TORPATI-945729 format. One record per residue (C-alpha): residue in one letter; x, y, z. Coordinates in steps of 0.5 Angstrom, whole numbers, plus 500, padded with zeros to 3 digits. Layout:
AXYZ ...
***
This chain:
M500499500 A505505502 R509504495 R503505491 R502512495 D509513494 D508511486 R502516486 D506522489 R511521484 A506521478 D502528481 L509531482 S512530474 A504532473 F506539475 D513539473 Q510537466 A506544467 G512548468 A510549476 R515549481 V515544487 F519545493 D520539498 N520543505 P519539512 L513542515 V517543521 T521548517 E516550513 V511552519 S518555522 D519560517 S512562516 Y512564524 L518567523 E515572518 Y509573521 A513575527 F517580524 S512583521 V508584526 I513587531 H516592525 S509593521 R504593527 A505593534 L512596537 P513604535 D519607532 A523611538 R524616533 D517620533 G514615538 L509612533 K506605530 P505605523 V498605523 H498612527 R504614522 R499613516 I494616519 L496623520 W500621513 S494620510 M490626513 Y497631512 E496629504 Q487631504 G489638507 H485636515 R490642518 P488645524 D486651520 R480648517 G474645519 H473637521 V472631517 K468625518 S471621521 A469615516 R472618511 I479619515 V479612516 G478610508 D482614505 V488611510 M485604509 G484604501 K491608500 Y496606506 H493600511 P490595508 H487593515 G480593518 D477599518 A476598525 A483598527 I484604523 Y479608527 D481605534 A488607532 M485614531 V480614537 R487614542 L490620538 A484625540 Q484622547 D486628553 F486622558 S490618553 L495623550 N498628553 A500632547 P493629542 L495629535 I487630533 D483634535 G476630535 H469634535 G464628537 N464623542 F471620542 G470616549 S472615556 P476611560 D470607561 D466608555 G468607547 P467612542 A461614537 A462610531 A467614525 R460616521 Y459620528 T465624529 E469628525 A477629526 R482635524 M490635525 S491638532 R497643533 E501638535 A500634531 M503639525 L510639529 L510632527 V509633519 G510640518 E517638515 L515632510 G515638504 E522639505 D526631504 T527630511 V525623512 S526617507 V520615503 E517608500 P511605496 N505603500 Y502596500 D500596492 G507600490 S501605487 L503611491 T509613498 Q509614505 P514617509 T519611513 V518616520 L516622521 P520628522 A518629530 A519636532 F518633540 P520627544 N512624542 L514617545 L516620551 V510626552 N505621549 G506614551 A505608547 S503601549 G502595544 I503587544 A507583539 V509577538 G512575544 M514581547 A510589548 T511596549 N508599555 M510606556 I509612560 P507619559 H511625561 N511632561 L513635555 G517642558 E521637562 V522632557 V525638552 Q530641558 A532635559 A534633552 R537641551 W540639557 L543633553 I545636547 N550641551 H552635555 P552628551 D556626558 A550626562 T548622568 L542619569 D542623575 K542629572 L537628567 M532627572 G533633575 F529635569 V524630569 P523627575 G518622574 P513621569 D507626568 L500622566 P494626564 T490624568 G494628574 G493623580 L499621585 L505617583 L509612588 G516610589 L521614585 D527609586 E523603581 V522610576 R529611577 R530603575 A526604569 Y529610567 E536606568 T534599566 G528600561 R523596566 G520598572 V514598576 V510605579 R504605583 M499610581 R493613586 G488618585 R487625588 V481625593 Q479630598 I476628605 G471633608 P463634610 L459631605 E456638602 G448638604 S448631610 R449637615 G457634618 R458627614 Q464626612 A465623605 I472621600 T472625593 V476623588 T478629583 E483625580 L484618577 P490613576 Y492613569 G487609564 V482608569 G475611570 A470612574 E465606573 K471601574 V472604581 I465604583 A463597580 A468595584 I467598590 T459594589 N463588588 E466589595 V462592599 N456586596 K460580595 T466579597 K464583604 R472586605 L469593604 T466597609 G464603612 I461606606 A454609606 D454610598 V458613591 K455617586 D459619580 L458627579 T464627574 D461633568 R465637563 E464643568 N468640573 G472634571 T473627575 R468627581 L467621585 V463622591 V464616597 E459618602 C462615609 K457612614 V457615621 G463612625 V468610620 N475613619 P475616613 Q483615613 A482607613 L477607609 L480611604 S487605605 D482600604 L479603598 Y486604595 R488596596 L481593594 T480598588 P482601581 L483608586 E490605586 Q493602580 S500599578 F504601571 G508595569 I514601564 N517596558 N520601553 L520597548 V522600541 L524599534 V531603533 D534601526 G529596525 Q530592531 P528591538 R530594543 T529596551 L531603552 G532608558 L531615560 K537617555 E538612550 L531614548 L533622548 E539620544 V536616540 F530622539 L536627538 A539624532 H533624529 R533630529 Y540633527 E538628521 V532631520 V535638520 T541637516 R537634511 R533640510 S538645512 A541641505 Y534641502 R533648504 K540650502 R539647495 K533651494 R536657495 E542656490 E537654484 R533660485 L540664487 H542661479 L536664476 V536671480 D543671477 G541670470 L535674470 L540680473 I545679468 A539680463 L537686466 L544689464 D543688457 I536688456 D536691449 K540687446 V537680449 V530683447 K534684440 L536677440 I530674442 R526678436 A532675432 S532669433 E528664428 D526659435 A525658441 Q531654441 A535658438 A533664442 K536660448 D542658445 G543664443 L543667451 M547662453 Q553663448 K552671448 F551672455 K554666458 L549664461 S547656463 E541653460 I536653466 Q538661466 A536661459 T530658459 Y527662466 I529669462 L525666456 D519664460 T519670464 P514675462 L516683460 R513686464 R517683471 L525686467 T522693469 K528697472 Y523695479 D523689479 R530690478 L531693485 E527686488 L531682485 E538685488 A535684494 E533678493 Q539676491 E542679497 K537675502 L539669498 R546669499 A546671507 E541665508 I546660504 T551663508 D547661514 L544653512 S552652510 R554654518 I549649520 L551644515 D559645516 D558646524 P555641528 K555646534 V551651530 L547645529 R546643536 K544649539 L539651532 V535644535 S536646542 D532652540 E527649536 L525645542 A525651547 A520654541 V516648542 V515648549 K514656549 Q508654545 F505647548 G509647554 A504645560 E504644568 R506639571 R499634573 T502628577 T504628583 L511625585 V511621592 D518620593 G522614596 D522606595 L515603593 K514599599 E516604604 V512609601 L506604601 A507602608 A507609610 S500611607 V497605611 P493610617 A493607624 G487605628 P482601626 L476603621 E471605625 V473611631 A472609639 D466612642 D471615646 P470622650 C471629647 Q469636647 V464640642 I466647642 L463653639 S467659638 A465667639 T466667632 G462662630 L466655628 V464650631 A469644632 R471638637 T477635641 A481629640 A477623642 E482620648 S480615653 E481616661 E488614661 A490619656 A486624659 E489623665 G495624663 R494631659 R490633666 R497631669 S501634664 G497640664 R492645661 V490645654 K487652652 H483654647 D482661643 A476665644 V469660646 R462661647 A460655648 V463647651 V459641651 H462634653 S460628648 T464622645 A467621638 R461617636 G455621639 R451626637 V449634639 L445640639 L446646635 V441652637 T440658633 S438664634 A430663631 G430658636 R431653631 A435646634 F439641629 K442634632 I449634629 D455627629 V460629632 L465624629 P465629623 L467636626 P474638624 V479636631 L482642633 P490641632 E494641638 Q501645638 S505646644 G499645649 T495650645 V489648641 S487653635 L481654634 R482657627 G481649625 G474649626 M468649621 S463654620 A457652622 A453655617 E456648614 L453645619 V447646618 P442650614 L442657616 E436663614 P440669612 G441672618 E440666623 K447664626 V448658631 V448662638 G450655644 L450647644 A447643648 P448635649 L444629648 G444622650 P446620657 T451626658 A444630658 E441627664 G440630670 S440637667 P433642668 G435643661 L437647656 A436656658 L435661652 G434668653 T431673648 R433680645 Q426683649 G428680656 V425673655 V427667658 K426659658 V429653660 C427648655 A426640659 P431635655 E426631652 W427632644 P424629639 V427623637 R426622631 S427629628 D434632627 E431638626 F426642631 E423649635 V426649643 I422656643 S416660640 L419667638 R414673638 D414677631 G421681632 D425677637 E431673637 V435668641 V441672644 G444666649 V444659650 T447656655 W446648658 L444649665 A448643670 D444642676 G439647677 T444651682 D446656676 A445664676 L442667669 V444673668 F441678663 I445684660 S441689655 S443695652 D442700657 A448697661 S443694667 L445687669 L440682672 R442676676 F436671678 A437663681 A435659675 S430655680 L425661678 V425659671 R419653672 P422648665 Q418648659 G416643654 V419645646 K413649645 G413653651 G415660649 G418662656 M416667660 A419674662 G426675664 I429682665 N423688665 L427693659 P426700659 A423702651 G428702646 A432697650 H434690648 V438684651 V446684649 F447678653 F444672657 G447666660 A449661666 V454663671 R457657676 T457660682 D461655688 D466653682 P472656684 G477651680 H475655673 G477663677 E472668678 S467670673 M468676671 V463682668 V466684661 T462691657 S464694652 T462701649 G466699642 A470706645 T471704652 V471697656 K469693663 V471688667 T468687674 P468681679 F461678678 K460677685 A460685685 Y453685682 P446682688 A441678686 K435680685 G427676683 R427675675 A421679672 T425685675 G430691672 G437690673 V442693676 R448699673 A454695670 Q457701667 R456708668 F456711660 L461717659 K460723653 G457720647 E456713650 T449711649 D448704648 L453697650 A455693643 V458687647 A457684654 W459677657 V459674664 G464667666 P471666668 R478667664 P474672659 V478673653 G476679647 A477677640 T476680633 A470677628 N477674625 G479671631 E485675633 S486677640 V484683643 G487685650 L482686655 P483692661 P485690670 A479689673 D475695676 P471693683 R466698682 R460696678 D457702676 G465705674 S466708667 G469703662 F477704660 A479708654 V480700649 M479701642 L475694642 G470695635 P466689633 A469685637 V467679641 V467676647 G469670649 H472666654 L479660656 I476654656 E480648659 R479641659 D479639666 
***
């Protein structure tokens, strides 16, 4: 059987031989190996890897060449993308239209490239979604793309036939800037791949210009200009040690992070949120949301998130809001987001490019050297082309000027000639002209051979000679060539340079990642703290601390604050009540409040949050006091309120449980709450100070507690035209906090008097004089009662107070307190 099969095969071969075909007997292994190598070479060289000189793959180069050839330039209108794709596919790139359009789309995406090479009109996609179809979008070349192709008409690069030999195409573009480093590249070939990260144009050009003048520059010196990648999407890049490794070897892994802001959630009355404003390169908001949803609902590894919203738009850019649950430490949650979602992602740098047609992995210096060598060649060829063209033009101008000197003889010779050839031969013989000059003279209209044109020709002759001299210097002197290349690069940066978008975090990647993990659990411990309302309307809390830490703080010394209006004790995960001048109360969470920074034992209230950011205040309404909620409020008679018209009310602590906003007093028309204080145990003294400098002091036990619907009762009798300036409660049996003082001010004078100098009276009576007015003084502007008084301006700056005056009805000292406020120093004890 085998012998018969061999005989049949030989018979078939002999038939092919008789038909004139060439038949090769090639083993299958050899045939597959050779074919695979040819395919691999084709993919590597003609499809997948960028050229180190212009930073483009063949498809990108053919797109730009076709658009340049068809005139789709920045100063002209957009054209349909489908038309561009069709031209590229039919003339230069015989592959699928989808592949060409995908490559074209990337050149137009400002989130993919630092310097987009195509100016797209329409939907060219996002990091999450693809673009619209080519029939819906329009495009033209960008101004940056013109820097890549602008010198093509000056014999700057070699050309090659297109796929069918009917047209020619450039083998590489002139590339007036380092496109490969600026925009990066990616591609998968056979057995190899490239993945290059974008950089800042200005930084790369600075490094290239330094390398022009210092060819032996070290990598560290070049990294002084290019400290690291600069991504079009911004964000943070961690671990510059790994960046240096990539710049040295061409390979490395860097870590990218989104840029976030942690703060109160807008419109949520103090809840914390993590707002992502910049995402890692190549990551979209939808990818992050999908990862968060999966980790929350399926794997259960991510907790503490109440909601996620994508508020990204064209006007505000990226805005991804992650709402934290109450009691969650946002820093700890952010660490989990970095660990479990694409909010932190790696980028594997692999600088594999084509150099002289061969794939090579290059570091930063080598990439710059290849680009500069290309620019030297381009500028040299361009200069030679321009010199040749100017020499050709000068040759013609010289001939015209010779003819103009004897114009009458030239005209007579031409008229006497039998034909054009005879005229040309006569001109060449009589005036010593070349054939080109003679032909040009014969083709020149007589109207050009005037005296005026002669002056123009002489000026042009001088200009051409000067330009030829300059071009000769470029071609003859390498220093002049290098300076020209450097100056042209500087001009590119001046026109297209942009600020760095990506923040670089120095150090070893592992150390940086370890240092960024916050200490402490995801959920904040419910430790004691204080909530403080400043005299200037700022709300904040002290750092939560355990009983042991608080005891150590008490032993080490006091912690003082700036001017304070009210303080309540609570816990880090508790709630407090904010009371406004309109008699409204709001329940707020303590945890979202900013923690006051501490320096040298003193805590500054400037780190507080405006009360208007916590609760929705009406115009003219302000927060005037605080009250505790929960177990802290037990055992107290309630909240004491005093109004501008002299009404006093003690509101029993029976707040509505389900409502976060309610009224605590029913006010009369034109009335408002001027003071709120939390009563400790009913032994407090309530104090009114009116604008006519009357002070009324009576026991809090004289005021019967009411519910939230009550309107209060008479507190102080006011004369016509007077109003209450201050209302508060004072402890007279608490020497540990210091002696209580009375501070009154007319704006021009200030008086400080011990509170014990004022006798107690009954409720709903007139007070006693607290300050005697001087000439020109009619009303009190500021009044306050309590221990450790301090003055502060509306901006929180301290104002000095005069020494104490024992006379309760004495005049004030000349201290310009102005529109200031008065508060007190608080000790956490």
